[in-house]
N, C-alpha and C positions, 0 to 999 in steps of 0.2 A: 863132211857134208853139212852137218848140223850147224857148224860155225859159219859157213858161207851164207846160209839162210839168215842167221842172226845179223850178220853184217849188212846184208841187203835190206833187211827190215829197219835197222837203225839208220842207214844212210838214206833211205827213202822217206823217213819220217818228216823231214822238213817240207816235203812236197804235199803233205796231207793236212794243211791248215795251220802251220806254225808261223805264218806271216804276221804282219802288224795287226794288232787287235783293233777292231772297229769301235770308235767311241759310241757310247749310248747316253743320250740325254733324256732324263725321265721327268724333269720339272724345274720350275723356277719359283723362288720365294722372294718377295711376296708375289702372290699370283695375280694381284691387281693393285693399281695405285694411280693417284693423280701424278702427272709428270711435269708440273710446272716448276718443280725443284728437282735436283739430282736424286735419283732413286738407286739405293744400294740393292743389288740383286744377287742372290745366291743361286748358282746352277748346280743341280744334283744329277748324278748318273753314274757311269762306270767307264773305265778305260780312258780317263783323261790323262794320257801319257805324254809328258813333255819330250821334246827332242833332246838329244845329247850330242856333244862334240867331244873329240879326243884332244886332251891337253898334251902336246908333244913333250913339254918339260917334265911333267909328272907321270905321264902315261895313264892318267885316270880320266874318266868321263866327267864332263861338266854339263849340268842341266841347262837347257836353253828354253826359257818360258815365253819368248816373244813370238812364237809361231801360232798361238791360238788366236782365233777371231770369233766373236759372237755378235749376231744380229738379232733384232726383234723387228717384226713387221708382217706385212701381208701384201700379196700381189706385187705392185710396183713401188710400194712405200716401205723402205727399210731404214733402220738406224743402227749403226755399229756401236756397241757398248764400249766404254773406255775403262781404263784402270783395271784391266784384268789381273787377277791374282790367283795363282794356283794354290789350292789348299791341300788337296790329296788327289788320288786317282778317281775319287768319286765326288769331288766338290771343287768349285771355283767361285770366285766373287767377281763382280763387275759393276759398273755404274752406267745407268741410263741417264745421259745428260739432260737437265731440265730445259735447255734451250731447244731441244727437239720436240717439245710438247705439241707444237703446231704442225710439225712435219708428218707425224704418224696418224693413221686413221684411228678413230675411236672404235672400241670393241675389243674382242679377243684376238690377239696376234700370235703368230708362230715364233718360236725361238729356234735359232739355228747356230750350231757350233761347228767350227772347222778346226781340226787339230794340225799340228806342225807337219804332218805327212800328207795333208790335203784330203783327209777323210772327213766326212760330214755326218752330223747327227741332228735330227729335227724333232721338235715336239710341237704338234699342231695345237692352236688355241691355248697356249701356255700362259699368256700374260694379258690381263684385262687392262687396257689403256683407257683411262678416263679423261685424258687431256688436262687442261688447266682447271684448278679448283676455283670456280667462279663465285662461290659462296664462302666468304671468309668466316672463320669460326667466331662465335659470340661467347664472350666470357661474362658470366653473371655471378657476382659475388653475393652470397646470401648471409655471410657472417664476416665481420661484425656488422651490426646494423648501422644505419646512417648516423644515429645519435650517439654512438659509442665514442667517448673521448680517446684521443690518441696521445701517445707519449710525446715528450719534448723533442 
């Protein structure tokens, strides 16, 4: 009788939350940027698990990374990030293309990640969108002075 109870407990375990883990998105770096050029973004969190397929020839699993999608936006204005690269179960990198600078609203935007299994993770107000940098940087050289001779 004791063994029958153990068998029921072990067989029922998959029904108690052993399904696909929910991805968790905790933040993005940098947390703010001018977006008139491509911005490299690092996404941090947990359970960024790629999908796998079975290779019939070898019988081993092959990781499939193209199932992830990441968007940044707010309300009805969203931009999908490109060049996603899976780093680990807690980190991915992506690019916010500079040509989308005028399409996104200014201010703090939400980040949304979809994993290959269709599960979603969101961080509200994760990225400060400044748009185009309208003030070009000014380079002021203080040394050498204007009267300093230069070499041949």
